[in-house]
Biopython code that builds the backbone (N, CA, C, O; Angstrom):
import numpy as np
from Bio.PDB.StructureBuilder import StructureBuilder

atoms = [
    (1, "UNK", "N", (41.875, 39.363, -2.950)),
    (1, "UNK", "CA", (40.314, 39.578, -3.470)),
    (1, "UNK", "C", (40.448, 38.481, -1.890)),
    (1, "UNK", "O", (41.346, 37.656, -1.721)),
    (2, "UNK", "N", (39.616, 38.691, -1.161)),
    (2, "UNK", "CA", (39.294, 37.599, -0.275)),
    (2, "UNK", "C", (38.415, 36.268, -0.593)),
    (2, "UNK", "O", (37.349, 36.398, -1.195)),
    (3, "UNK", "N", (38.888, 34.949, -0.171)),
    (3, "UNK", "CA", (37.724, 34.179, -0.681)),
    (3, "UNK", "C", (36.793, 33.812, 0.579)),
    (3, "UNK", "O", (37.159, 33.915, 1.750)),
    (4, "UNK", "N", (36.016, 33.540, 0.315)),
    (4, "UNK", "CA", (34.391, 33.174, 0.981)),
    (4, "UNK", "C", (34.780, 31.809, 1.424)),
    (4, "UNK", "O", (35.839, 31.372, 0.975)),
    (5, "UNK", "N", (34.189, 31.179, 2.116)),
    (5, "UNK", "CA", (34.325, 30.321, 2.976)),
    (5, "UNK", "C", (32.910, 29.650, 2.715)),
    (5, "UNK", "O", (31.949, 30.413, 2.808)),
    (6, "UNK", "N", (32.610, 28.073, 2.341)),
    (6, "UNK", "CA", (31.234, 27.449, 2.178)),
    (6, "UNK", "C", (31.197, 27.077, 3.611)),
    (6, "UNK", "O", (30.260, 26.329, 3.890)),
    (7, "UNK", "N", (31.987, 27.412, 4.606)),
    (7, "UNK", "CA", (31.409, 26.511, 5.730)),
    (7, "UNK", "C", (31.488, 28.306, 6.529)),
    (7, "UNK", "O", (32.679, 28.607, 6.452)),
    (8, "UNK", "N", (31.020, 29.022, 6.938)),
    (8, "UNK", "CA", (30.808, 30.151, 8.335)),
    (8, "UNK", "C", (30.374, 29.715, 8.965)),
    (8, "UNK", "O", (29.541, 28.814, 8.869)),
    (9, "UNK", "N", (30.820, 30.240, 9.876)),
    (9, "UNK", "CA", (30.033, 29.942, 11.292)),
    (9, "UNK", "C", (31.379, 29.427, 12.163)),
    (9, "UNK", "O", (32.562, 29.509, 11.834)),
    (10, "UNK", "N", (30.683, 28.769, 13.602)),
    (10, "UNK", "CA", (32.236, 28.094, 14.099)),
    (10, "UNK", "C", (32.537, 29.233, 14.895)),
    (10, "UNK", "O", (32.087, 30.378, 14.947)),
    (11, "UNK", "N", (33.577, 28.495, 15.605)),
    (11, "UNK", "CA", (34.578, 29.209, 16.688)),
    (11, "UNK", "C", (36.249, 28.854, 15.885)),
    (11, "UNK", "O", (36.571, 27.974, 15.087)),
    (12, "UNK", "N", (36.991, 29.894, 16.477)),
    (12, "UNK", "CA", (38.241, 30.100, 16.147)),
    (12, "UNK", "C", (38.890, 28.761, 16.782)),
    (12, "UNK", "O", (38.946, 28.152, 17.851)),
    (13, "UNK", "N", (39.432, 28.676, 15.185)),
    (13, "UNK", "CA", (40.388, 27.194, 16.423)),
    (13, "UNK", "C", (40.947, 26.934, 17.549)),
    (13, "UNK", "O", (40.971, 25.875, 18.176)),
    (14, "UNK", "N", (41.522, 28.220, 17.851)),
    (14, "UNK", "CA", (42.131, 28.576, 19.613)),
    (14, "UNK", "C", (40.806, 28.620, 20.513)),
    (14, "UNK", "O", (41.192, 28.376, 21.656)),
    (15, "UNK", "N", (39.649, 28.786, 20.518)),
    (15, "UNK", "CA", (38.977, 28.725, 21.468)),
    (15, "UNK", "C", (37.910, 27.455, 21.292)),
    (15, "UNK", "O", (36.870, 27.624, 21.929)),
    (16, "UNK", "N", (37.963, 26.650, 20.801)),
    (16, "UNK", "CA", (36.977, 25.518, 20.604)),
    (16, "UNK", "C", (37.431, 24.235, 21.622)),
    (16, "UNK", "O", (38.601, 23.942, 21.867)),
    (17, "UNK", "N", (36.749, 23.838, 21.926)),
    (17, "UNK", "CA", (36.732, 22.938, 22.889)),
    (17, "UNK", "C", (36.955, 21.446, 21.780)),
    (17, "UNK", "O", (36.817, 21.363, 20.560)),
    (18, "UNK", "N", (37.242, 20.677, 22.529)),
    (18, "UNK", "CA", (37.090, 19.084, 21.561)),
    (18, "UNK", "C", (36.316, 18.970, 20.796)),
    (18, "UNK", "O", (36.424, 19.089, 19.575)),
    (19, "UNK", "N", (35.402, 18.717, 21.434)),
    (19, "UNK", "CA", (33.861, 18.419, 21.098)),
    (19, "UNK", "C", (33.501, 19.464, 20.066)),
    (19, "UNK", "O", (33.012, 19.058, 19.012)),
    (20, "UNK", "N", (33.651, 20.515, 20.210)),
    (20, "UNK", "CA", (33.120, 21.197, 19.142)),
    (20, "UNK", "C", (33.786, 21.354, 17.786)),
    (20, "UNK", "O", (33.249, 21.744, 16.749)),
    (21, "UNK", "N", (35.026, 20.990, 17.969)),
    (21, "UNK", "CA", (36.008, 21.019, 17.356)),
    (21, "UNK", "C", (35.672, 19.427, 16.397)),
    (21, "UNK", "O", (35.692, 19.392, 15.166)),
    (22, "UNK", "N", (35.450, 18.512, 17.068)),
    (22, "UNK", "CA", (34.997, 17.297, 16.018)),
    (22, "UNK", "C", (33.589, 17.298, 15.794)),
    (22, "UNK", "O", (33.294, 16.302, 15.134)),
    (23, "UNK", "N", (32.328, 18.191, 16.143)),
    (23, "UNK", "CA", (31.012, 18.541, 15.586)),
    (23, "UNK", "C", (32.011, 18.856, 14.190)),
    (23, "UNK", "O", (32.438, 18.192, 13.245)),
    (24, "UNK", "N", (32.080, 19.909, 14.542)),
    (24, "UNK", "CA", (32.050, 21.060, 12.649)),
    (24, "UNK", "C", (32.947, 20.093, 12.361)),
    (24, "UNK", "O", (32.902, 20.097, 11.131)),
    (25, "UNK", "N", (33.921, 19.069, 12.742)),
    (25, "UNK", "CA", (35.091, 18.057, 11.460)),
    (25, "UNK", "C", (34.257, 17.258, 10.987)),
    (25, "UNK", "O", (34.392, 16.964, 9.799)),
    (26, "UNK", "N", (32.699, 16.423, 12.067)),
    (26, "UNK", "CA", (32.290, 15.874, 11.692)),
    (26, "UNK", "C", (31.222, 16.515, 10.213)),
    (26, "UNK", "O", (31.050, 16.016, 9.101)),
    (27, "UNK", "N", (30.782, 17.545, 10.710)),
    (27, "UNK", "CA", (29.766, 18.345, 10.015)),
    (27, "UNK", "C", (31.038, 18.719, 8.419)),
    (27, "UNK", "O", (30.338, 19.459, 7.728)),
    (28, "UNK", "N", (31.839, 18.616, 7.975)),
    (28, "UNK", "CA", (32.609, 19.334, 6.738)),
    (28, "UNK", "C", (33.316, 17.760, 6.525)),
    (28, "UNK", "O", (33.989, 17.829, 5.496)),
    (29, "UNK", "N", (33.387, 16.699, 6.979)),
    (29, "UNK", "CA", (33.363, 15.865, 6.136)),
    (29, "UNK", "C", (31.883, 15.268, 5.684)),
    (29, "UNK", "O", (31.840, 14.573, 4.669)),
    (30, "UNK", "N", (30.904, 15.484, 6.287)),
    (30, "UNK", "CA", (29.528, 15.390, 5.906)),
    (30, "UNK", "C", (29.251, 15.883, 4.668)),
    (30, "UNK", "O", (29.143, 15.276, 3.603)),
    (31, "UNK", "N", (29.157, 16.920, 4.884)),
    (31, "UNK", "CA", (28.947, 17.776, 3.600)),
    (31, "UNK", "C", (30.409, 17.849, 2.376)),
    (31, "UNK", "O", (30.220, 18.427, 1.306)),
    (32, "UNK", "N", (31.716, 17.253, 2.663)),
    (32, "UNK", "CA", (32.295, 16.841, 1.197)),
    (32, "UNK", "C", (31.588, 15.560, 1.290)),
    (32, "UNK", "O", (30.439, 16.003, 1.280)),
    (33, "UNK", "N", (31.457, 14.338, 1.371)),
    (33, "UNK", "CA", (31.018, 13.192, 1.433)),
    (33, "UNK", "C", (29.494, 13.335, 0.356)),
    (33, "UNK", "O", (29.433, 12.630, -0.651)),
    (34, "UNK", "N", (28.454, 14.210, 0.672)),
    (34, "UNK", "CA", (27.729, 14.990, 0.160)),
    (34, "UNK", "C", (27.918, 15.240, -1.563)),
    (34, "UNK", "O", (27.279, 14.644, -2.431)),
    (35, "UNK", "N", (28.788, 16.102, -1.748)),
    (35, "UNK", "CA", (29.239, 16.001, -3.400)),
    (35, "UNK", "C", (28.514, 17.324, -3.604)),
    (35, "UNK", "O", (27.816, 17.816, -2.717)),
    (36, "UNK", "N", (28.735, 17.997, -5.031)),
    (36, "UNK", "CA", (27.585, 19.217, -5.202)),
    (36, "UNK", "C", (28.464, 20.307, -4.867)),
    (36, "UNK", "O", (27.746, 21.307, -4.854)),
    (37, "UNK", "N", (29.447, 20.575, -4.636)),
    (37, "UNK", "CA", (30.292, 21.208, -4.327)),
    (37, "UNK", "C", (31.172, 21.792, -5.272)),
    (37, "UNK", "O", (31.934, 21.086, -5.933)),
    (38, "UNK", "N", (31.115, 23.484, -5.430)),
    (38, "UNK", "CA", (32.437, 23.434, -6.584)),
    (38, "UNK", "C", (33.823, 23.276, -5.945)),
    (38, "UNK", "O", (34.015, 23.240, -4.729)),
    (39, "UNK", "N", (34.842, 23.179, -6.966)),
    (39, "UNK", "CA", (35.897, 22.862, -6.640)),
    (39, "UNK", "C", (36.222, 24.040, -5.277)),
    (39, "UNK", "O", (35.903, 23.839, -4.105)),
    (40, "UNK", "N", (36.708, 24.888, -5.643)),
    (40, "UNK", "CA", (36.925, 26.187, -4.721)),
    (40, "UNK", "C", (35.869, 26.297, -2.936)),
    (40, "UNK", "O", (36.246, 26.629, -1.812)),
    (41, "UNK", "N", (34.773, 25.933, -3.355)),
    (41, "UNK", "CA", (34.103, 25.464, -1.916)),
    (41, "UNK", "C", (34.789, 23.830, -1.501)),
    (41, "UNK", "O", (34.986, 23.609, -0.307)),
    (42, "UNK", "N", (35.015, 23.095, -2.192)),
    (42, "UNK", "CA", (35.949, 21.653, -1.414)),
    (42, "UNK", "C", (36.930, 21.729, -1.089)),
    (42, "UNK", "O", (37.244, 21.321, 0.029)),
    (43, "UNK", "N", (37.807, 22.276, -1.921)),
    (43, "UNK", "CA", (38.995, 23.038, -1.690)),
    (43, "UNK", "C", (38.922, 23.787, -0.128)),
    (43, "UNK", "O", (39.790, 23.347, 0.625)),
    (44, "UNK", "N", (38.337, 24.479, 0.269)),
    (44, "UNK", "CA", (38.030, 25.572, 1.566)),
    (44, "UNK", "C", (37.909, 24.519, 2.585)),
    (44, "UNK", "O", (38.555, 24.229, 3.592)),
    (45, "UNK", "N", (36.697, 23.960, 1.897)),
    (45, "UNK", "CA", (35.796, 23.172, 3.124)),
    (45, "UNK", "C", (37.523, 22.105, 3.283)),
    (45, "UNK", "O", (38.182, 22.765, 4.086)),
    (46, "UNK", "N", (37.910, 21.537, 3.090)),
    (46, "UNK", "CA", (38.930, 20.496, 2.807)),
    (46, "UNK", "C", (39.951, 21.015, 4.459)),
    (46, "UNK", "O", (40.227, 20.477, 5.531)),
    (47, "UNK", "N", (40.239, 22.467, 3.723)),
    (47, "UNK", "CA", (41.699, 23.270, 3.857)),
    (47, "UNK", "C", (40.904, 23.707, 5.899)),
    (47, "UNK", "O", (41.714, 23.859, 6.813)),
    (48, "UNK", "N", (39.662, 23.798, 6.118)),
    (48, "UNK", "CA", (38.722, 24.056, 7.478)),
    (48, "UNK", "C", (39.174, 22.804, 8.087)),
    (48, "UNK", "O", (39.855, 22.764, 9.111)),
    (49, "UNK", "N", (38.632, 21.418, 7.191)),
    (49, "UNK", "CA", (38.791, 20.011, 8.039)),
    (49, "UNK", "C", (40.373, 19.643, 8.690)),
    (49, "UNK", "O", (40.395, 18.865, 9.645)),
    (50, "UNK", "N", (41.235, 20.010, 8.352)),
    (50, "UNK", "CA", (42.657, 19.571, 8.626)),
    (50, "UNK", "C", (42.959, 20.715, 8.800)),
    (50, "UNK", "O", (44.129, 20.895, 8.463)),
    (51, "UNK", "N", (42.158, 22.194, 9.412)),
    (51, "UNK", "CA", (42.501, 22.530, 10.426)),
    (51, "UNK", "C", (41.730, 22.139, 11.950)),
    (51, "UNK", "O", (42.199, 22.172, 13.088)),
    (52, "UNK", "N", (40.442, 21.783, 11.492)),
    (52, "UNK", "CA", (40.004, 21.033, 13.070)),
    (52, "UNK", "C", (40.380, 20.156, 13.517)),
    (52, "UNK", "O", (40.340, 19.851, 14.709)),
    (53, "UNK", "N", (41.010, 19.328, 12.268)),
    (53, "UNK", "CA", (41.660, 17.695, 12.634)),
    (53, "UNK", "C", (42.692, 18.419, 13.581)),
    (53, "UNK", "O", (42.722, 18.219, 14.795)),
    (54, "UNK", "N", (43.328, 19.067, 13.076)),
    (54, "UNK", "CA", (44.837, 19.186, 13.961)),
    (54, "UNK", "C", (44.244, 20.267, 15.579)),
    (54, "UNK", "O", (45.056, 20.457, 16.484)),
    (55, "UNK", "N", (42.788, 20.844, 15.670)),
    (55, "UNK", "CA", (43.461, 20.757, 16.510)),
    (55, "UNK", "C", (42.644, 20.093, 17.707)),
    (55, "UNK", "O", (42.833, 20.332, 18.900)),
    (56, "UNK", "N", (41.609, 19.131, 17.122)),
    (56, "UNK", "CA", (41.564, 17.922, 18.019)),
    (56, "UNK", "C", (42.720, 17.166, 18.260)),
    (56, "UNK", "O", (42.692, 16.638, 19.372)),
    (57, "UNK", "N", (43.823, 16.909, 17.539)),
    (57, "UNK", "CA", (44.844, 16.245, 17.971)),
    (57, "UNK", "C", (45.460, 16.803, 19.686)),
    (57, "UNK", "O", (45.724, 16.413, 20.823)),
    (58, "UNK", "N", (45.424, 17.786, 18.934)),
    (58, "UNK", "CA", (46.111, 18.616, 20.155)),
    (58, "UNK", "C", (45.688, 18.779, 21.053)),
    (58, "UNK", "O", (46.407, 19.232, 21.943)),
    (59, "UNK", "N", (44.207, 18.487, 21.337)),
    (59, "UNK", "CA", (43.371, 18.163, 22.012)),
    (59, "UNK", "C", (43.481, 16.857, 22.838)),
    (59, "UNK", "O", (43.245, 16.681, 24.033)),
    (60, "UNK", "N", (43.838, 16.118, 22.030)),
    (60, "UNK", "CA", (43.929, 14.852, 22.589)),
    (60, "UNK", "C", (45.702, 14.168, 22.996)),
    (60, "UNK", "O", (46.137, 13.207, 23.629)),
    (61, "UNK", "N", (46.302, 15.331, 22.197)),
    (61, "UNK", "CA", (47.740, 15.380, 23.067)),
    (61, "UNK", "C", (47.590, 15.584, 24.400)),
    (61, "UNK", "O", (48.132, 14.946, 25.303)),
    (62, "UNK", "N", (46.821, 16.514, 24.495)),
    (62, "UNK", "CA", (47.046, 17.238, 25.837)),
    (62, "UNK", "C", (46.369, 16.317, 26.986)),
    (62, "UNK", "O", (46.550, 16.225, 28.201)),
    (63, "UNK", "N", (45.661, 15.792, 26.225)),
    (63, "UNK", "CA", (44.968, 14.375, 27.355)),
    (63, "UNK", "C", (45.642, 13.316, 27.839)),
    (63, "UNK", "O", (45.535, 12.745, 28.924)),
    (64, "UNK", "N", (46.701, 13.014, 26.463)),
    (64, "UNK", "CA", (47.440, 11.686, 27.019)),
    (64, "UNK", "C", (48.848, 12.471, 27.872)),
    (64, "UNK", "O", (49.623, 11.756, 28.507)),
    (65, "UNK", "N", (49.039, 13.875, 27.801)),
    (65, "UNK", "CA", (50.416, 14.271, 28.589)),
    (65, "UNK", "C", (49.536, 14.492, 29.624)),
    (65, "UNK", "O", (50.355, 14.528, 30.542)),
    (66, "UNK", "N", (48.137, 14.720, 30.312)),
    (66, "UNK", "CA", (47.654, 15.108, 31.840)),
    (66, "UNK", "C", (47.413, 13.391, 32.228)),
    (66, "UNK", "O", (47.603, 13.102, 33.410)),
    (67, "UNK", "N", (47.076, 12.455, 31.443)),
    (67, "UNK", "CA", (46.754, 11.228, 31.744)),
    (67, "UNK", "C", (48.407, 10.972, 32.297)),
    (67, "UNK", "O", (48.603, 10.769, 33.495)),
    (68, "UNK", "N", (49.180, 10.994, 31.632)),
    (68, "UNK", "CA", (51.112, 10.338, 31.806)),
    (68, "UNK", "C", (51.071, 10.587, 33.142)),
    (68, "UNK", "O", (51.147, 9.772, 34.061)),
    (69, "UNK", "N", (50.931, 11.927, 33.196)),
    (69, "UNK", "CA", (51.508, 12.836, 34.809)),
    (69, "UNK", "C", (51.070, 12.856, 35.525)),
    (69, "UNK", "O", (51.409, 13.501, 36.517)),
    (70, "UNK", "N", (49.611, 11.848, 35.385)),
    (70, "UNK", "CA", (48.368, 11.453, 37.036)),
    (70, "UNK", "C", (49.101, 10.164, 36.865)),
    (70, "UNK", "O", (49.091, 9.812, 38.045)),
    (71, "UNK", "N", (49.584, 9.430, 36.382)),
    (71, "UNK", "CA", (49.705, 8.174, 36.328)),
    (71, "UNK", "C", (51.498, 7.936, 37.249)),
    (71, "UNK", "O", (51.844, 7.404, 38.305)),
    (72, "UNK", "N", (52.291, 8.739, 36.015)),
    (72, "UNK", "CA", (53.656, 8.643, 36.897)),
    (72, "UNK", "C", (53.430, 9.014, 38.048)),
    (72, "UNK", "O", (53.767, 8.235, 38.940)),
    (73, "UNK", "N", (52.632, 10.631, 38.527)),
    (73, "UNK", "CA", (52.631, 10.836, 40.019)),
    (73, "UNK", "C", (51.981, 9.815, 41.258)),
    (73, "UNK", "O", (52.277, 9.857, 42.452)),
    (74, "UNK", "N", (50.925, 8.813, 40.531)),
    (74, "UNK", "CA", (50.308, 8.169, 41.594)),
    (74, "UNK", "C", (51.477, 7.086, 41.302)),
    (74, "UNK", "O", (51.985, 7.024, 42.422)),
    (75, "UNK", "N", (52.143, 6.284, 40.571)),
    (75, "UNK", "CA", (53.308, 6.099, 40.790)),
    (75, "UNK", "C", (54.103, 6.260, 41.658)),
    (75, "UNK", "O", (53.917, 5.341, 42.455)),
    (76, "UNK", "N", (54.814, 6.821, 41.961)),
    (76, "UNK", "CA", (55.835, 7.607, 42.307)),
    (76, "UNK", "C", (55.061, 7.491, 44.236)),
    (76, "UNK", "O", (55.997, 7.378, 45.029)),
    (77, "UNK", "N", (53.958, 7.503, 44.803)),
    (77, "UNK", "CA", (53.559, 7.542, 45.498)),
    (77, "UNK", "C", (53.426, 6.139, 46.093)),
    (77, "UNK", "O", (53.499, 5.000, 45.631)),
    (78, "UNK", "N", (53.157, 6.775, 47.534)),
    (78, "UNK", "CA", (53.916, 4.919, 48.234)),
    (78, "UNK", "C", (52.570, 4.521, 48.454)),
    (78, "UNK", "O", (51.880, 5.385, 48.995)),
    (79, "UNK", "N", (52.022, 3.470, 48.188)),
    (79, "UNK", "CA", (50.847, 3.011, 48.733)),
    (79, "UNK", "C", (50.223, 2.535, 50.045)),
    (79, "UNK", "O", (50.811, 1.661, 50.682)),
    (80, "UNK", "N", (49.493, 2.861, 50.330)),
    (80, "UNK", "CA", (48.732, 2.432, 51.690)),
    (80, "UNK", "C", (48.144, 0.797, 51.729)),
    (80, "UNK", "O", (47.362, 0.328, 50.901)),
    (81, "UNK", "N", (48.753, 0.035, 52.958)),
    (81, "UNK", "CA", (48.187, -1.278, 52.678)),
    (81, "UNK", "C", (47.088, -1.403, 53.359)),
    (81, "UNK", "O", (46.797, -2.570, 53.620)),
    (82, "UNK", "N", (46.327, -0.543, 53.765)),
    (82, "UNK", "CA", (45.184, -0.618, 53.893)),
    (82, "UNK", "C", (44.333, 0.038, 53.143)),
    (82, "UNK", "O", (43.169, 0.175, 53.522)),
    (83, "UNK", "N", (44.694, 0.457, 52.172)),
    (83, "UNK", "CA", (43.331, 1.129, 50.665)),
    (83, "UNK", "C", (43.430, -0.114, 50.266)),
    (83, "UNK", "O", (44.215, -1.061, 50.305)),
    (84, "UNK", "N", (42.020, 0.281, 49.726)),
    (84, "UNK", "CA", (41.169, -0.653, 48.591)),
    (84, "UNK", "C", (41.878, -0.605, 47.147)),
    (84, "UNK", "O", (41.916, -1.652, 46.501)),
    (85, "UNK", "N", (42.357, 0.396, 46.695)),
    (85, "UNK", "CA", (43.001, -0.378, 45.387)),
    (85, "UNK", "C", (44.488, -0.113, 45.353)),
    (85, "UNK", "O", (45.180, -0.595, 44.456)),
]
sb = StructureBuilder()
sb.init_structure("model")
sb.init_model(0)
sb.init_chain("A")
sb.init_seg("    ")
for serial, (resi, resn, name, xyz) in enumerate(atoms, 1):
    if name == "N":
        sb.init_residue(resn, " ", resi, " ")
    sb.init_atom(name, np.array(xyz, "f"), 0.0, 1.0, " ", f" {name:<3s}", serial, name[0])
structure = sb.get_structure()
């Protein structure tokens, strides 16, 4: 039996930008906090929220890795004595 989600719409996790996942996660949290949902609806939203949190974490980890790589690359380059920074 297929379970219907109380939260339809939204983009598949693998296609979402960080901002899309974050905004949808915020909406899921608001709906859970508002209450008035059945147990099944609450569980479905909770599961969606967990997936969205994972998407956000992946984006943030990727951003941290890119930043670390950029900083390491910059640290490896000799500096120009005349450069302002």
